[in-house]
C-alpha positions as CSV (number, residue, x, y, z in Angstrom):
1,X,0.0,0.0,0.0
2,X,2.8,2.4,1.0
3,X,4.8,1.5,-2.2
4,X,1.9,2.2,-4.5
5,X,1.2,5.5,-2.7
6,X,4.8,6.5,-3.1
7,X,4.7,5.7,-6.8
8,X,1.5,7.7,-7.1
9,X,3.1,10.8,-5.5
10,X,6.1,10.4,-7.7
11,X,3.9,10.3,-10.8
12,X,1.9,13.4,-9.7
13,X,5.2,15.2,-9.1
14,X,6.5,14.2,-12.5
15,X,3.3,15.3,-14.3
16,X,3.2,18.6,-12.4
17,X,6.7,19.5,-13.7
18,X,5.9,18.5,-17.3
19,X,5.4,21.0,-20.1
20,X,1.8,21.7,-21.4
21,X,0.6,19.5,-24.3
22,X,1.4,20.8,-27.8
23,X,-1.1,23.4,-29.0
24,X,-2.3,26.9,-28.7
25,X,-3.2,28.5,-25.3
26,X,-4.7,31.9,-24.4
27,X,-4.8,33.3,-20.9
28,X,-6.7,36.5,-20.1
29,X,-5.7,38.7,-17.2
30,X,-8.4,40.9,-15.7
31,X,-7.4,43.5,-13.0
32,X,-8.9,46.0,-10.7
33,X,-7.1,48.3,-8.2
34,X,-7.7,51.1,-5.8
35,X,-11.3,50.2,-5.3
36,X,-11.2,52.2,-2.1
37,X,-14.3,50.6,-0.6
38,X,-16.5,51.1,-3.6
39,X,-18.4,47.8,-3.1
40,X,-21.9,49.1,-3.9
41,X,-23.0,51.2,-6.9
42,X,-25.2,53.5,-4.7
43,X,-24.2,56.8,-3.2
44,X,-26.4,56.0,-0.2
45,X,-28.1,59.4,0.0
46,X,-29.5,59.8,-3.6
47,X,-30.5,57.8,-6.6
48,X,-27.1,58.4,-8.2
49,X,-24.9,55.5,-9.1
50,X,-21.3,54.8,-9.8
51,X,-19.0,52.0,-11.0
52,X,-18.4,49.5,-8.2
53,X,-17.7,45.9,-7.5
54,X,-21.2,44.9,-8.6
55,X,-20.4,46.3,-12.0
56,X,-17.0,44.5,-12.0
57,X,-18.8,41.3,-11.2
58,X,-21.2,41.7,-14.2
59,X,-18.3,42.3,-16.6
60,X,-16.2,39.5,-15.3
61,X,-19.1,37.1,-15.6
62,X,-19.7,38.1,-19.2
63,X,-16.1,37.7,-20.1
64,X,-15.9,34.3,-18.4
65,X,-18.9,33.2,-20.5
66,X,-17.1,34.6,-23.6
67,X,-13.5,33.2,-23.0
68,X,-14.1,30.4,-20.5
69,X,-13.7,30.7,-16.8
70,X,-10.7,28.4,-16.9
71,X,-8.8,30.9,-19.1
72,X,-9.2,34.0,-16.9
73,X,-7.0,35.2,-14.1
74,X,-8.7,37.9,-11.9
75,X,-6.6,40.1,-9.6
76,X,-7.0,43.2,-7.5
77,X,-3.9,45.2,-6.9
78,X,-4.7,46.7,-3.5
79,X,-6.3,49.6,-1.6
80,X,-9.5,47.8,-1.2
81,X,-10.3,48.3,2.5
82,X,-10.5,52.1,2.9
83,X,-12.2,55.1,1.3
84,X,-16.0,54.5,1.4
85,X,-18.9,54.0,3.8
86,X,-19.1,50.3,3.3
87,X,-15.5,49.6,4.1
88,X,-15.6,52.0,7.1
89,X,-18.7,50.2,8.4
90,X,-17.2,46.7,8.3
91,X,-13.8,48.0,9.5
92,X,-14.9,49.8,12.6
93,X,-18.7,49.4,13.3
94,X,-19.6,45.8,12.5
95,X,-16.4,44.1,13.6
96,X,-17.9,40.7,14.3
97,X,-19.4,39.7,10.9
98,X,-17.2,38.2,8.2
99,X,-15.8,41.2,6.5
100,X,-17.9,42.4,3.6
101,X,-14.9,42.7,1.3
102,X,-13.8,39.2,2.0
103,X,-17.3,37.9,1.2
104,X,-17.5,40.0,-2.0
105,X,-14.1,39.0,-3.3
106,X,-14.8,35.3,-2.8
107,X,-18.2,35.7,-4.4
108,X,-16.8,37.3,-7.5
109,X,-14.1,34.7,-7.7
110,X,-10.8,36.7,-7.5
111,X,-7.7,34.6,-7.8
112,X,-5.6,36.9,-5.6
113,X,-5.7,40.4,-3.9
114,X,-2.6,42.5,-3.3
115,X,-2.1,44.5,-0.1
116,X,-2.2,48.3,-0.5
117,X,-0.9,51.0,1.7
118,X,-4.4,52.2,2.5
119,X,-5.2,48.6,3.5
120,X,-2.4,48.7,6.0
121,X,-3.7,52.1,7.2
122,X,-6.8,50.4,8.6
123,X,-4.6,48.7,11.2
124,X,-3.7,45.2,12.3
125,X,-7.2,44.4,13.7
126,X,-8.8,45.0,10.3
127,X,-6.4,43.6,7.7
128,X,-5.5,40.6,9.9
129,X,-9.2,39.8,10.1
130,X,-9.7,40.3,6.4
131,X,-6.8,38.0,5.7
132,X,-8.4,35.4,8.0
133,X,-11.9,35.9,6.6
134,X,-11.0,35.8,2.9
135,X,-10.5,32.6,1.1
136,X,-8.8,34.5,-1.7
137,X,-5.0,34.8,-1.2
138,X,-3.8,38.2,0.2
139,X,-0.3,38.9,-1.2
140,X,2.6,41.1,-0.2
141,X,6.0,39.4,-0.5
142,X,7.9,42.5,0.5
143,X,6.1,43.0,3.8
144,X,8.5,41.1,6.0
145,X,7.7,39.7,9.5
146,X,10.5,41.1,11.6
147,X,10.3,38.1,14.0
148,X,10.4,35.3,11.4
149,X,12.1,37.1,8.5
150,X,9.4,35.6,6.2
151,X,6.6,37.4,4.4
152,X,3.8,38.5,6.8
153,X,1.2,37.9,4.1
154,X,1.4,35.3,1.3
155,X,4.1,35.9,-1.2
156,X,2.8,34.2,-4.3
157,X,0.2,31.8,-5.5
158,X,0.2,29.1,-8.3
159,X,-2.9,28.9,-10.4
160,X,-3.9,26.2,-12.9
161,X,-5.6,28.0,-15.8
162,X,-6.5,26.6,-19.2
163,X,-4.0,23.8,-19.0
164,X,-1.2,26.1,-18.0
165,X,0.5,26.9,-14.7
166,X,0.3,30.6,-13.8
167,X,2.4,32.2,-11.0
168,X,1.1,35.4,-9.4
169,X,3.7,37.1,-7.2
170,X,2.4,40.0,-5.1
171,X,4.1,43.1,-3.6
172,X,2.8,46.0,-1.6
173,X,4.2,49.6,-1.8
174,X,7.7,49.9,-0.5
175,X,7.2,53.4,0.8
176,X,4.6,52.6,3.5
177,X,6.8,53.6,6.4
178,X,7.0,57.1,5.1
179,X,3.2,57.5,5.2
180,X,1.8,55.5,8.1
181,X,2.4,55.3,11.8
182,X,4.6,52.3,12.8
183,X,1.7,51.3,15.1
184,X,-0.3,50.4,12.0
185,X,2.3,48.0,10.7
186,X,4.1,46.8,13.8
187,X,6.1,43.7,13.4
188,X,6.8,44.3,9.7
189,X,9.3,46.0,7.4
190,X,8.8,46.8,3.8
191,X,11.5,46.0,1.2
192,X,12.1,47.8,-2.1
193,X,10.7,45.9,-5.2
194,X,14.1,46.4,-6.8
195,X,15.9,44.0,-6.7
196,X,13.6,41.8,-4.6
197,X,11.0,41.2,-7.3
198,X,13.6,39.7,-9.8
199,X,15.0,37.6,-7.0
200,X,11.6,36.1,-6.1
201,X,10.7,35.7,-9.8
202,X,13.9,33.7,-10.3
203,X,13.1,31.5,-7.3
204,X,9.5,30.9,-8.4
205,X,10.5,30.0,-11.9
206,X,13.1,27.6,-10.7
207,X,10.9,25.9,-8.0
208,X,7.5,26.0,-9.7
209,X,8.3,26.1,-13.4
210,X,5.3,28.2,-14.3
211,X,4.2,28.8,-17.9
212,X,3.0,32.4,-17.2
213,X,4.4,34.8,-14.6
214,X,2.5,37.8,-13.3
215,X,4.0,40.3,-10.9
216,X,1.2,42.2,-9.3
217,X,2.1,45.3,-7.2
218,X,0.6,48.1,-5.3
219,X,3.0,50.6,-6.7
220,X,2.6,53.5,-9.1
221,X,4.1,53.4,-12.6
222,X,6.6,56.1,-11.6
223,X,9.1,57.6,-14.1
224,X,11.1,54.5,-14.8
225,X,14.4,56.1,-13.8
226,X,14.7,54.5,-10.3
227,X,14.0,57.7,-8.4
228,X,10.4,57.1,-7.2
229,X,10.3,54.7,-4.3
230,X,6.5,54.7,-4.2
231,X,6.2,54.3,-8.0
232,X,8.4,51.4,-9.1
233,X,6.1,50.0,-11.9
234,X,8.1,51.2,-14.9
235,X,11.3,50.2,-13.1
236,X,10.0,46.7,-13.0
237,X,8.6,46.8,-16.6
238,X,12.0,48.0,-17.9
239,X,14.1,45.5,-15.9
240,X,12.3,42.3,-15.1
241,X,13.2,39.1,-16.9
242,X,11.0,36.0,-17.1
243,X,7.8,38.0,-16.4
244,X,4.9,38.3,-18.7
245,X,2.7,40.9,-16.9
246,X,3.4,43.7,-14.4
247,X,0.2,44.9,-12.7
248,X,0.5,48.4,-11.1
249,X,-1.8,50.5,-8.9
250,X,-1.6,53.3,-6.3
251,X,-1.3,56.4,-8.6
252,X,-4.9,56.1,-10.0
253,X,-3.5,56.5,-13.6
254,X,-5.1,54.1,-16.1
255,X,-2.4,53.1,-18.6
256,X,-1.0,50.2,-20.6
257,X,2.6,49.7,-21.7
258,X,3.7,46.7,-23.8
259,X,6.5,45.4,-25.9
260,X,7.2,41.9,-27.3
261,X,8.2,40.4,-24.0
262,X,6.2,42.1,-21.2
263,X,3.0,44.1,-20.7
264,X,2.2,46.5,-17.9
265,X,-1.4,47.1,-16.8
266,X,-2.8,49.8,-14.5
267,X,-6.6,49.9,-14.4
268,X,-6.7,53.3,-12.7
269,X,-9.1,53.4,-9.7
270,X,-12.6,53.1,-8.3
271,X,-13.8,50.4,-10.7
272,X,-13.9,52.8,-13.6
273,X,-12.0,50.4,-15.8
274,X,-11.0,46.7,-15.9
275,X,-7.4,46.1,-16.9
276,X,-7.1,43.4,-19.6
277,X,-4.0,41.6,-20.6
278,X,-3.9,38.7,-23.0
279,X,-1.1,36.2,-23.6
280,X,-1.2,33.7,-26.5
281,X,1.2,30.8,-26.3
282,X,2.1,28.0,-28.7
283,X,3.9,24.8,-27.6
284,X,5.4,22.4,-30.0
285,X,7.4,19.2,-29.1
286,X,7.0,20.1,-25.5
287,X,8.6,23.6,-25.9
288,X,7.3,27.1,-26.0
289,X,7.8,28.3,-29.6
290,X,5.8,31.6,-29.7
291,X,4.3,34.1,-27.3
292,X,2.2,37.2,-28.0
293,X,1.2,39.8,-25.5
294,X,-1.4,42.6,-25.6
295,X,-3.2,44.9,-23.1
296,X,-6.2,47.2,-23.0
297,X,-8.4,49.1,-20.7
298,X,-12.1,48.1,-20.6
299,X,-14.4,50.9,-19.6
300,X,-16.9,49.9,-16.9
301,X,-20.4,51.2,-17.5
302,X,-22.0,51.9,-14.1
303,X,-25.4,50.9,-15.5
304,X,-24.4,47.3,-16.0
305,X,-24.5,45.5,-12.7
306,X,-24.7,42.0,-11.3
307,X,-28.3,41.9,-10.0
308,X,-27.8,38.5,-8.3
309,X,-24.8,40.0,-6.5
310,X,-26.9,43.0,-5.4
311,X,-29.5,40.7,-4.0
312,X,-26.9,38.5,-2.3
313,X,-25.5,41.5,-0.4
314,X,-28.8,43.5,0.0
315,X,-28.8,43.2,3.8
316,X,-25.2,44.5,4.0
317,X,-26.1,47.5,1.8
318,X,-29.1,48.3,4.1
319,X,-26.9,48.1,7.2
320,X,-24.4,50.5,5.7
321,X,-27.0,52.9,4.4
322,X,-28.9,53.0,7.7
323,X,-25.7,53.9,9.5
324,X,-24.3,56.4,7.1
325,X,-27.5,58.3,6.6
326,X,-28.1,59.0,10.2
327,X,-28.2,62.7,11.1
328,X,-25.2,63.9,13.1
329,X,-25.5,67.7,13.2
330,X,-26.1,71.0,11.3
331,X,-23.9,72.9,8.9
332,X,-24.5,76.6,8.7
333,X,-22.5,77.2,5.5
334,X,-21.6,75.4,2.4
335,X,-18.2,73.7,2.5
336,X,-16.2,73.6,-0.7
337,X,-12.7,72.1,-0.7
338,X,-11.7,73.9,-3.9
339,X,-11.9,77.3,-2.1
340,X,-8.8,76.2,-0.2
341,X,-6.6,76.6,-3.2
342,X,-7.2,80.4,-3.3
343,X,-6.8,81.2,0.4
344,X,-8.6,80.7,3.7
345,X,-11.8,78.7,3.5
346,X,-14.5,77.4,5.8
347,X,-13.4,73.9,4.9
348,X,-9.8,74.3,6.1
349,X,-11.0,76.5,9.0
350,X,-12.9,73.5,10.2
351,X,-9.9,71.2,10.0
352,X,-7.7,73.7,11.8
353,X,-10.3,74.3,14.5
354,X,-10.6,70.5,15.1
355,X,-6.8,70.2,15.3
356,X,-6.3,73.2,17.6
357,X,-8.9,72.0,20.0
358,X,-6.7,69.0,20.6
359,X,-4.5,70.0,23.5
360,X,-1.7,71.0,23.6
361,X,-1.6,72.0,19.9
362,X,-0.6,75.6,19.2
363,X,-0.3,75.4,15.5
364,X,-1.9,73.1,12.9
365,X,-1.1,72.0,9.4
366,X,-3.9,70.9,7.1
367,X,-4.6,70.4,3.4
368,X,-7.7,69.9,1.2
369,X,-8.0,66.1,1.1
370,X,-10.8,66.0,-1.5
371,X,-10.0,67.7,-4.8
372,X,-13.4,69.2,-5.4
373,X,-15.6,68.1,-2.5
374,X,-18.8,69.8,-1.6
375,X,-21.1,69.6,1.5
376,X,-24.3,71.7,1.3
377,X,-25.4,73.6,4.4
378,X,-28.2,72.1,6.4
379,X,-28.4,68.7,8.1
380,X,-25.2,66.8,8.2
381,X,-25.4,63.0,7.7
382,X,-22.6,60.7,8.8
383,X,-22.1,60.1,5.0
384,X,-21.0,63.8,4.7
385,X,-18.1,63.2,7.0
386,X,-16.5,61.0,4.3
387,X,-16.5,64.0,2.0
388,X,-15.0,66.3,4.7
389,X,-12.4,63.7,5.7
390,X,-12.1,60.7,3.5
391,X,-9.1,59.0,5.1
392,X,-8.4,57.1,8.3
393,X,-5.5,59.5,9.3
394,X,-4.8,59.9,13.0
395,X,-3.9,63.3,14.5
396,X,-0.4,63.8,16.1
397,X,0.8,66.7,18.1
398,X,4.6,67.0,17.6
399,X,7.3,69.4,18.7
400,X,8.7,71.7,16.0
401,X,10.8,74.9,16.1
402,X,9.5,78.0,14.7
403,X,12.1,77.8,11.9
404,X,10.9,74.3,11.0
405,X,7.3,75.5,10.9
406,X,8.3,78.3,8.4
407,X,10.4,75.9,6.4
408,X,7.5,73.5,6.0
409,X,5.2,76.2,4.8
410,X,7.8,77.4,2.3
411,X,8.1,73.9,1.0
412,X,4.3,73.5,0.8
413,X,3.6,76.7,-1.1
414,X,6.5,76.1,-3.5
415,X,4.5,73.0,-4.7
416,X,1.3,75.1,-4.8
417,X,2.2,78.4,-6.5
418,X,4.6,80.1,-8.9
419,X,6.5,83.2,-8.3
420,X,4.8,86.0,-10.1
421,X,7.8,87.5,-11.8
422,X,7.8,89.1,-15.3
423,X,6.2,86.8,-17.9
424,X,4.6,84.4,-15.4
425,X,0.9,84.1,-16.2
426,X,-0.3,81.6,-13.6
427,X,-0.1,81.9,-9.9
428,X,-1.2,78.4,-9.2
429,X,1.1,75.6,-10.5
430,X,-1.3,74.2,-13.1
431,X,-1.0,72.7,-16.5
432,X,-3.3,72.5,-19.5
433,X,-3.8,68.7,-19.3
434,X,-6.4,66.4,-17.7
435,X,-5.7,64.6,-14.5
436,X,-7.4,61.1,-14.3
437,X,-6.9,61.1,-10.5
438,X,-9.3,64.1,-10.0
439,X,-11.4,63.9,-13.2
440,X,-10.4,67.3,-14.5
441,X,-11.0,67.5,-18.2
442,X,-8.4,70.2,-19.0
443,X,-6.4,72.2,-16.5
444,X,-5.1,70.4,-13.5
445,X,-2.5,70.9,-10.7
446,X,1.0,69.8,-11.4
447,X,1.4,68.5,-7.9
448,X,-1.0,66.7,-5.6
449,X,-3.4,69.1,-3.9
450,X,-3.7,67.0,-0.7
451,X,-0.1,68.1,0.0
452,X,-1.0,71.9,-0.1
453,X,-0.7,72.5,3.7
454,X,-1.6,75.8,5.2
455,X,-1.2,76.7,8.9
456,X,-3.7,77.4,11.6
457,X,-2.8,79.2,14.7
458,X,-0.6,81.8,12.9
459,X,-1.0,85.2,11.3
460,X,1.0,85.2,8.1
461,X,1.1,86.2,4.5
462,X,2.5,84.5,1.4
463,X,4.3,86.9,-0.9
464,X,3.7,85.7,-4.4
465,X,6.6,87.9,-5.8
466,X,9.2,86.1,-3.7
467,X,10.8,82.6,-4.3
468,X,10.8,79.7,-1.9
469,X,12.6,80.6,1.3
470,X,11.3,84.2,1.4
471,X,7.6,83.8,0.6
472,X,6.3,83.2,4.1
473,X,6.1,86.3,6.4
474,X,4.8,85.2,9.9
475,X,3.6,88.2,11.9
476,X,2.5,86.5,15.1
477,X,0.6,83.7,16.7
478,X,-3.2,83.8,16.3
479,X,-3.6,85.4,19.7
480,X,-1.2,88.2,18.8
481,X,1.8,86.9,20.8
482,X,5.1,87.0,19.1
483,X,6.3,84.1,16.8
484,X,9.8,83.1,17.5
485,X,11.8,81.0,14.9
486,X,14.0,79.7,17.8
487,X,11.1,78.7,20.1
488,X,9.5,75.3,20.2
489,X,5.9,74.8,19.4
490,X,3.3,72.0,19.5
491,X,2.1,71.4,16.0
492,X,-0.9,69.3,15.0
493,X,-0.3,67.2,11.9
494,X,-1.9,64.1,10.4
495,X,-0.3,60.7,10.8
496,X,0.3,60.7,7.1
497,X,2.3,63.9,7.3
498,X,4.1,62.9,10.5
499,X,5.2,59.7,8.8
500,X,6.7,61.6,5.9
501,X,3.8,61.9,3.5
502,X,4.3,64.6,0.9
503,X,7.9,65.2,2.1
504,X,6.9,68.4,3.9
505,X,8.5,67.5,7.2
506,X,11.5,65.5,5.9
507,X,12.4,67.5,2.8
508,X,10.9,70.8,3.9
509,X,12.4,71.1,7.4
510,X,14.9,68.3,7.5
511,X,13.0,66.3,10.1
512,X,13.8,62.6,10.4
513,X,10.3,61.2,10.2
514,X,11.7,57.7,10.9
515,X,12.2,59.0,14.4
516,X,9.0,61.1,14.7
517,X,8.0,59.3,17.9
518,X,10.8,61.3,19.6
519,X,8.8,64.5,18.8
520,X,5.3,63.3,19.6
521,X,3.7,65.1,22.5
522,X,0.2,63.5,22.1
523,X,-1.6,61.0,19.9
524,X,-5.3,61.4,19.0
525,X,-7.7,59.1,17.1
526,X,-8.8,59.3,13.5
527,X,-9.6,62.9,12.4
528,X,-13.0,61.9,11.1
529,X,-13.8,60.6,14.6
530,X,-12.6,63.9,16.1
531,X,-15.0,65.6,13.7
532,X,-17.8,63.3,14.8
533,X,-17.2,63.9,18.5
534,X,-17.1,67.7,17.8
535,X,-20.6,67.4,16.2
536,X,-21.9,65.3,19.1
537,X,-20.8,68.0,21.5
538,X,-21.5,71.2,19.6
539,X,-24.4,70.0,17.2
540,X,-23.5,72.8,14.8
541,X,-20.6,73.8,12.5
542,X,-20.8,77.6,12.6
543,X,-18.5,79.5,10.3
544,X,-18.1,82.3,12.9
545,X,-16.8,79.8,15.4
546,X,-14.6,77.7,13.2
547,X,-13.3,80.9,11.6
548,X,-12.4,82.6,14.9
549,X,-9.2,84.5,14.1
550,X,-8.0,84.4,17.7
551,X,-7.8,80.6,17.4
552,X,-7.0,79.8,13.7
553,X,-5.2,83.0,12.8
554,X,-5.2,84.3,9.3
555,X,-3.3,84.1,6.1
556,X,-3.5,85.4,2.5
557,X,-1.6,85.8,-0.7
558,X,0.0,89.2,-1.2
559,X,0.4,91.7,-2.9
560,X,-3.4,91.5,-3.4
561,X,-3.3,93.6,-6.5
562,X,-1.3,90.9,-8.2
563,X,-2.5,87.8,-6.5
564,X,-6.2,88.3,-6.6
565,X,-6.7,88.6,-10.3
566,X,-4.2,85.8,-11.0
567,X,-6.0,83.5,-8.6
568,X,-9.4,84.3,-10.1
569,X,-8.2,83.5,-13.6
570,X,-6.5,80.2,-12.5
571,X,-9.4,79.0,-10.5
572,X,-11.7,79.5,-13.5
573,X,-9.4,77.3,-15.6
574,X,-9.5,74.6,-13.0
575,X,-13.2,75.0,-12.1
576,X,-15.1,76.8,-15.0
577,X,-18.1,77.5,-12.7
578,X,-16.0,78.8,-9.8
């Protein structure tokens, strides 16, 4: 009995290492990424709809019927657990049920999901639970367990598709430590994809002998010159050997790159597109004799949905909707995030007020986190809090010198505005080109507007005729007391900023964000929760209260005879109805 069993195992092993039968094979790769919690097609508070996982499911089903389920590999490249009401509800409210995302991914039939930086942002309790709840593999080979030296998540998975062996090797973003508090990723370290990806590819090819190799990463495409640690996609595309597809994510830029030997796919974000890669292989006499690669983006029509899936998760949708449509307070003025690009705004006044209410903060840094968000005055629903503050950032109060505060502001405004010298037409740093991340059709910011920090708690001006280093003129603290470059101040910043996000602390002021804990005076919870608690206590967001100059101070662009007209013209280019 044992002898026959041993022979059987040996035969299985031999067959598993053999080449495919002679003939033609086609594998279709379908990808999503940066779903950001968009599980349902509803906006919860209106009849409006949007692309979502229920649309993805409909498209995937139709393509499985067309090409054959056995010929399709379906992957998600990360940032799936944060960004919308549904993900928030199952991350932090209903924490006992099997996580909704895990159930949806298994329902749709994903072959693997990659870990994104915003997935790590939810904290161990959430992503550890999802990893446990989800039958689908959760991959991040470069997230190394500091105790064992092995990957904290799975590193790769081998799939049998259409008579071929397909290896999917997953990596998360290497730059996580520069964005997120170490408390969120305790027990891990994150390695660069270069050279780790090639080393793991070589190992997998040697040990598993796959016919098709896919490297799926939660990294942006980058520039391909090795300089962008958070965007290593093109670095991989240009250097990897023995890989058929590179799947990218993170930067929300839908794009396809391809040549004769490799194809890069980035589907963009929020289920607006499906990435599609196709590989055609021919085997003769047990050897691969030809390979052809192609890639495309498939537009996802929000009107096409999987009705069976909607019915399956109807109770979950109702639970999320009931929670997020509850009334939490009153707003006495419209909030428009776009107003923040031209000067002080009620939106940023609110964020500064929330931060400065957190003792012992004396100064706050804040930026508009939604490119063109709008909350109408009147009753505030919990749903509106996601527009006001879409991320799970915590609030830190850290020690900074006055000079460091000024240097950070100089750095921020340098990415925000131009110097209005002779011949310069635009005050804002904008370009006549669309930005797929924000949906602008023509003019867009060159840099990311969520890094345009202004300060609360200070009285200062920004001189648009001066260059970086001389623009910021700080007159005093908000209460009129002198501001001293040599003094030490308690500054409220987001966990994203404290961990190095945007480079404002590290590059602007030379602060070692790897050792930010040495500067922390106080930790506070998620900023959206601080906003919620403010509403529970005060009931009302009053522009006179959140705009109190003795608390938040004041700032403006000067000279006004130059700045005002230039700002008006630029804002009309960005927002024609401004």
